[in-house]
N, CA, C and O atoms as a GROMACS GRO file, in nm:
protein
  288
    1MET      N    1   4.938   1.812   0.863
    1MET     CA    2   4.851   1.849   0.985
    1MET      C    3   4.711   1.840   0.952
    1MET      O    4   4.634   1.786   1.031
    2LYS      N    5   4.669   1.890   0.839
    2LYS     CA    6   4.534   1.889   0.793
    2LYS      C    7   4.472   1.746   0.787
    2LYS      O    8   4.357   1.724   0.824
    3ARG      N    9   4.552   1.652   0.738
    3ARG     CA   10   4.520   1.510   0.727
    3ARG      C   11   4.480   1.458   0.864
    3ARG      O   12   4.382   1.385   0.880
    4PHE      N   13   4.564   1.498   0.965
    4PHE     CA   14   4.558   1.450   1.102
    4PHE      C   15   4.420   1.496   1.156
    4PHE      O   16   4.349   1.416   1.216
    5PHE      N   17   4.381   1.630   1.132
    5PHE     CA   18   4.268   1.675   1.186
    5PHE      C   19   4.140   1.626   1.115
    5PHE      O   20   4.035   1.610   1.178
    6ASP      N   21   4.150   1.605   0.987
    6ASP     CA   22   4.052   1.538   0.914
    6ASP      C   23   4.019   1.394   0.959
    6ASP      O   24   3.904   1.350   0.963
    7PHE      N   25   4.124   1.329   0.989
    7PHE     CA   26   4.114   1.189   1.046
    7PHE      C   27   4.041   1.195   1.176
    7PHE      O   28   3.951   1.114   1.197
    8ILE      N   29   4.075   1.288   1.269
    8ILE     CA   30   4.011   1.290   1.398
    8ILE      C   31   3.866   1.335   1.377
    8ILE      O   32   3.773   1.276   1.430
    9GLY      N   33   3.852   1.436   1.302
    9GLY     CA   34   3.707   1.500   1.280
    9GLY      C   35   3.617   1.399   1.200
    9GLY      O   36   3.496   1.418   1.194
   10SER      N   37   3.672   1.297   1.140
   10SER     CA   38   3.581   1.209   1.061
   10SER      C   39   3.499   1.121   1.160
   10SER      O   40   3.394   1.069   1.123
   11PHE      N   41   3.548   1.104   1.285
   11PHE     CA   42   3.466   1.030   1.386
   11PHE      C   43   3.342   1.101   1.432
   11PHE      O   44   3.251   1.038   1.485
   12PHE      N   45   3.335   1.239   1.413
   12PHE     CA   46   3.233   1.314   1.462
   12PHE      C   47   3.136   1.374   1.352
   12PHE      O   48   3.058   1.466   1.376
   13VAL      N   49   3.150   1.312   1.227
   13VAL     CA   50   3.060   1.352   1.128
   13VAL      C   51   2.940   1.254   1.107
   13VAL      O   52   2.964   1.134   1.103
   14TYR      N   53   2.823   1.296   1.094
   14TYR     CA   54   2.702   1.219   1.081
   14TYR      C   55   2.688   1.183   0.938
   14TYR      O   56   2.690   1.266   0.847
   15LYS      N   57   2.674   1.046   0.920
   15LYS     CA   58   2.638   0.992   0.793
   15LYS      C   59   2.498   0.946   0.778
   15LYS      O   60   2.456   0.854   0.848
   16SER      N   61   2.430   0.999   0.698
   16SER     CA   62   2.290   0.964   0.675
   16SER      C   63   2.279   0.819   0.629
   16SER      O   64   2.363   0.768   0.554
   17PRO      N   65   2.167   0.749   0.678
   17PRO     CA   66   2.163   0.604   0.626
   17PRO      C   67   2.096   0.613   0.494
   17PRO      O   68   2.035   0.712   0.451
   18GLU      N   69   2.113   0.499   0.434
   18GLU     CA   70   2.055   0.490   0.295
   18GLU      C   71   1.901   0.493   0.314
   18GLU      O   72   1.852   0.475   0.426
   19PRO      N   73   1.828   0.515   0.211
   19PRO     CA   74   1.678   0.510   0.220
   19PRO      C   75   1.633   0.383   0.261
   19PRO      O   76   1.680   0.282   0.208
   20TYR      N   77   1.541   0.376   0.355
   20TYR     CA   78   1.480   0.257   0.411
   20TYR      C   79   1.573   0.168   0.486
   20TYR      O   80   1.531   0.056   0.518
   21GLN      N   81   1.689   0.202   0.517
   21GLN     CA   82   1.783   0.121   0.596
   21GLN      C   83   1.736   0.129   0.738
   21GLN      O   84   1.750   0.031   0.812
   22GLY      N   85   1.681   0.239   0.780
   22GLY     CA   86   1.628   0.246   0.919
   22GLY      C   87   1.504   0.159   0.932
   22GLY      O   88   1.487   0.089   1.032
   23PHE      N   89   1.414   0.163   0.830
   23PHE     CA   90   1.289   0.082   0.839
   23PHE      C   91   1.329  -0.072   0.832
   23PHE      O   92   1.267  -0.155   0.899
   24ALA      N   93   1.432  -0.109   0.750
   24ALA     CA   94   1.470  -0.239   0.748
   24ALA      C   95   1.526  -0.295   0.883
   24ALA      O   96   1.502  -0.409   0.922
   25ARG      N   97   1.601  -0.207   0.950
   25ARG     CA   98   1.658  -0.232   1.078
   25ARG      C   99   1.548  -0.253   1.182
   25ARG      O  100   1.561  -0.336   1.271
   26PHE      N  101   1.441  -0.177   1.168
   26PHE     CA  102   1.324  -0.183   1.254
   26PHE      C  103   1.249  -0.322   1.233
   26PHE      O  104   1.206  -0.388   1.327
   27LEU      N  105   1.239  -0.357   1.106
   27LEU     CA  106   1.168  -0.482   1.070
   27LEU      C  107   1.250  -0.602   1.129
   27LEU      O  108   1.192  -0.701   1.173
   28GLU      N  109   1.371  -0.590   1.129
   28GLU     CA  110   1.454  -0.700   1.194
   28GLU      C  111   1.430  -0.727   1.339
   28GLU      O  112   1.462  -0.835   1.389
   29THR      N  113   1.373  -0.628   1.408
   29THR     CA  114   1.344  -0.652   1.548
   29THR      C  115   1.209  -0.724   1.560
   29THR      O  116   1.183  -0.773   1.670
   30LEU      N  117   1.122  -0.734   1.464
   30LEU     CA  118   0.995  -0.806   1.472
   30LEU      C  119   1.030  -0.954   1.491
   30LEU      O  120   1.138  -0.999   1.452
   31PRO      N  121   0.937  -1.026   1.550
   31PRO     CA  122   0.942  -1.178   1.555
   31PRO      C  123   0.946  -1.229   1.414
   31PRO      O  124   0.901  -1.162   1.321
   32SER      N  125   1.002  -1.355   1.398
   32SER     CA  126   1.006  -1.427   1.276
   32SER      C  127   0.865  -1.448   1.221
   32SER      O  128   0.841  -1.426   1.102
   33ARG      N  129   0.777  -1.489   1.304
   33ARG     CA  130   0.633  -1.522   1.272
   33ARG      C  131   0.574  -1.395   1.204
   33ARG      O  132   0.509  -1.407   1.100
   34GLU      N  133   0.595  -1.279   1.259
   34GLU     CA  134   0.525  -1.159   1.204
   34GLU      C  135   0.595  -1.120   1.061
   34GLU      O  136   0.532  -1.072   0.967
   35LEU      N  137   0.727  -1.147   1.062
   35LEU     CA  138   0.796  -1.119   0.926
   35LEU      C  139   0.752  -1.210   0.815
   35LEU      O  140   0.739  -1.173   0.698
   36LYS      N  141   0.727  -1.342   0.864
   36LYS     CA  142   0.675  -1.434   0.755
   36LYS      C  143   0.542  -1.398   0.708
   36LYS      O  144   0.510  -1.420   0.591
   37ALA      N  145   0.458  -1.340   0.800
   37ALA     CA  146   0.332  -1.291   0.752
   37ALA      C  147   0.333  -1.171   0.659
   37ALA      O  148   0.257  -1.158   0.563
   38LEU      N  149   0.433  -1.078   0.699
   38LEU     CA  150   0.450  -0.968   0.616
   38LEU      C  151   0.512  -1.004   0.475
   38LEU      O  152   0.470  -0.949   0.374
   39ALA      N  153   0.603  -1.090   0.471
   39ALA     CA  154   0.663  -1.136   0.349
   39ALA      C  155   0.581  -1.235   0.273
   39ALA      O  156   0.617  -1.279   0.164
   40GLU      N  157   0.460  -1.274   0.336
   40GLU     CA  158   0.378  -1.373   0.266
   40GLU      C  159   0.444  -1.493   0.229
   40GLU      O  160   0.434  -1.536   0.114
   41THR      N  161   0.515  -1.554   0.322
   41THR     CA  162   0.585  -1.679   0.295
   41THR      C  163   0.584  -1.764   0.419
   41THR      O  164   0.578  -1.713   0.530
   42GLN      N  165   0.590  -1.902   0.398
   42GLN     CA  166   0.601  -1.994   0.512
   42GLN      C  167   0.734  -2.052   0.509
   42GLN      O  168   0.763  -2.130   0.600
   43ALA      N  169   0.820  -2.027   0.420
   43ALA     CA  170   0.954  -2.083   0.421
   43ALA      C  171   1.035  -2.034   0.526
   43ALA      O  172   1.017  -1.920   0.568
   44HIS      N  173   1.133  -2.115   0.580
   44HIS     CA  174   1.230  -2.079   0.676
   44HIS      C  175   1.339  -2.000   0.624
   44HIS      O  176   1.431  -2.056   0.565
   45TYR      N  177   1.336  -1.863   0.644
   45TYR     CA  178   1.444  -1.772   0.606
   45TYR      C  179   1.499  -1.715   0.726
   45TYR      O  180   1.438  -1.723   0.832
   46SER      N  181   1.615  -1.656   0.715
   46SER     CA  182   1.662  -1.568   0.827
   46SER      C  183   1.592  -1.453   0.820
   46SER      O  184   1.525  -1.426   0.721
   47LYS      N  185   1.602  -1.368   0.936
   47LYS     CA  186   1.529  -1.245   0.955
   47LYS      C  187   1.563  -1.142   0.834
   47LYS      O  188   1.477  -1.078   0.774
   48LYS      N  189   1.690  -1.137   0.811
   48LYS     CA  190   1.742  -1.044   0.704
   48LYS      C  191   1.685  -1.073   0.576
   48LYS      O  192   1.648  -0.983   0.501
   49ARG      N  193   1.676  -1.208   0.544
   49ARG     CA  194   1.618  -1.250   0.416
   49ARG      C  195   1.467  -1.218   0.404
   49ARG      O  196   1.419  -1.176   0.299
   50LEU      N  197   1.396  -1.238   0.513
   50LEU     CA  198   1.252  -1.206   0.519
   50LEU      C  199   1.227  -1.062   0.504
   50LEU      O  200   1.127  -1.022   0.443
   51VAL      N  201   1.313  -0.980   0.558
   51VAL     CA  202   1.306  -0.830   0.545
   51VAL      C  203   1.332  -0.796   0.395
   51VAL      O  204   1.260  -0.715   0.338
   52GLN      N  205   1.428  -0.855   0.335
   52GLN     CA  206   1.455  -0.828   0.198
   52GLN      C  207   1.336  -0.872   0.104
   52GLN      O  208   1.301  -0.805   0.007
   53ILE      N  209   1.279  -0.989   0.140
   53ILE     CA  210   1.175  -1.029   0.053
   53ILE      C  211   1.048  -0.935   0.066
   53ILE      O  212   0.976  -0.906  -0.030
   54TYR      N  213   1.028  -0.888   0.201
   54TYR     CA  214   0.921  -0.791   0.218
   54TYR      C  215   0.944  -0.665   0.150
   54TYR      O  216   0.850  -0.613   0.090
   55LEU      N  217   1.067  -0.606   0.152
   55LEU     CA  218   1.088  -0.489   0.092
   55LEU      C  219   1.081  -0.496  -0.072
   55LEU      O  220   1.040  -0.403  -0.142
   56LEU      N  221   1.129  -0.621  -0.122
   56LEU     CA  222   1.110  -0.636  -0.267
   56LEU      C  223   0.972  -0.647  -0.310
   56LEU      O  224   0.935  -0.591  -0.414
   57LYS      N  225   0.890  -0.719  -0.233
   57LYS     CA  226   0.752  -0.726  -0.270
   57LYS      C  227   0.671  -0.602  -0.270
   57LYS      O  228   0.575  -0.584  -0.344
   58ASN      N  229   0.717  -0.516  -0.181
   58ASN     CA  230   0.649  -0.390  -0.171
   58ASN      C  231   0.708  -0.267  -0.234
   58ASN      O  232   0.662  -0.155  -0.216
   59ASN      N  233   0.824  -0.297  -0.318
   59ASN     CA  234   0.892  -0.202  -0.403
   59ASN      C  235   0.916  -0.076  -0.336
   59ASN      O  236   0.872   0.029  -0.384
   60TYR      N  237   0.989  -0.080  -0.215
   60TYR     CA  238   1.015   0.025  -0.142
   60TYR      C  239   1.124   0.118  -0.192
   60TYR      O  240   1.122   0.238  -0.166
   61ASP      N  241   1.212   0.064  -0.261
   61ASP     CA  242   1.332   0.143  -0.308
   61ASP      C  243   1.387   0.089  -0.436
   61ASP      O  244   1.418  -0.030  -0.441
   62ASN      N  245   1.403   0.173  -0.550
   62ASN     CA  246   1.454   0.117  -0.675
   62ASN      C  247   1.601   0.068  -0.655
   62ASN      O  248   1.639  -0.033  -0.713
   63LYS      N  249   1.682   0.138  -0.572
   63LYS     CA  250   1.813   0.106  -0.556
   63LYS      C  251   1.821  -0.035  -0.487
   63LYS      O  252   1.903  -0.122  -0.517
   64PHE      N  253   1.727  -0.045  -0.396
   64PHE     CA  254   1.725  -0.182  -0.321
   64PHE      C  255   1.674  -0.290  -0.409
   64PHE      O  256   1.717  -0.405  -0.397
   65ASN      N  257   1.578  -0.258  -0.503
   65ASN     CA  258   1.530  -0.354  -0.596
   65ASN      C  259   1.634  -0.400  -0.703
   65ASN      O  260   1.635  -0.514  -0.750
   66ASN      N  261   1.715  -0.308  -0.734
   66ASN     CA  262   1.821  -0.339  -0.835
   66ASN      C  263   1.941  -0.418  -0.783
   66ASN      O  264   2.030  -0.455  -0.860
   67SER      N  265   1.944  -0.445  -0.649
   67SER     CA  266   2.046  -0.520  -0.598
   67SER      C  267   2.034  -0.658  -0.627
   67SER      O  268   1.925  -0.698  -0.667
   68LYS      N  269   2.135  -0.746  -0.611
   68LYS     CA  270   2.124  -0.879  -0.655
   68LYS      C  271   2.080  -0.969  -0.535
   68LYS      O  272   2.161  -1.040  -0.476
   69ILE      N  273   1.954  -0.962  -0.504
   69ILE     CA  274   1.896  -1.045  -0.405
   69ILE      C  275   1.814  -1.157  -0.470
   69ILE      O  276   1.724  -1.134  -0.552
   70GLN      N  277   1.848  -1.270  -0.432
   70GLN     CA  278   1.773  -1.391  -0.483
   70GLN      C  279   1.683  -1.440  -0.367
   70GLN      O  280   1.729  -1.465  -0.256
   71THR      N  281   1.553  -1.454  -0.398
   71THR     CA  282   1.455  -1.507  -0.302
   71THR      C  283   1.417  -1.638  -0.307
   71THR      O  284   1.334  -1.680  -0.227
   72LYS      N  285   1.476  -1.722  -0.406
   72LYS     CA  286   1.440  -1.859  -0.429
   72LYS      C  287   1.574  -1.936  -0.396
   72LYS      O  288   1.578  -2.059  -0.405
   0.00000   0.00000   0.00000
């Protein structure tokens, strides 16, 4: 019975976002032209890639920087 209540209750538990996840989500709402300016690139990347490049260049998070993101 406890497992059943834990299962039902898990839908109501708040899970904190990872550091800078909210900021990255906000950046994705910006136009691509502004993201290119922030990321200091003229290459045609997706918005997610431009946000990753921007965050990497500005060293926002060590955990984020240690992930396997290739910008080339």
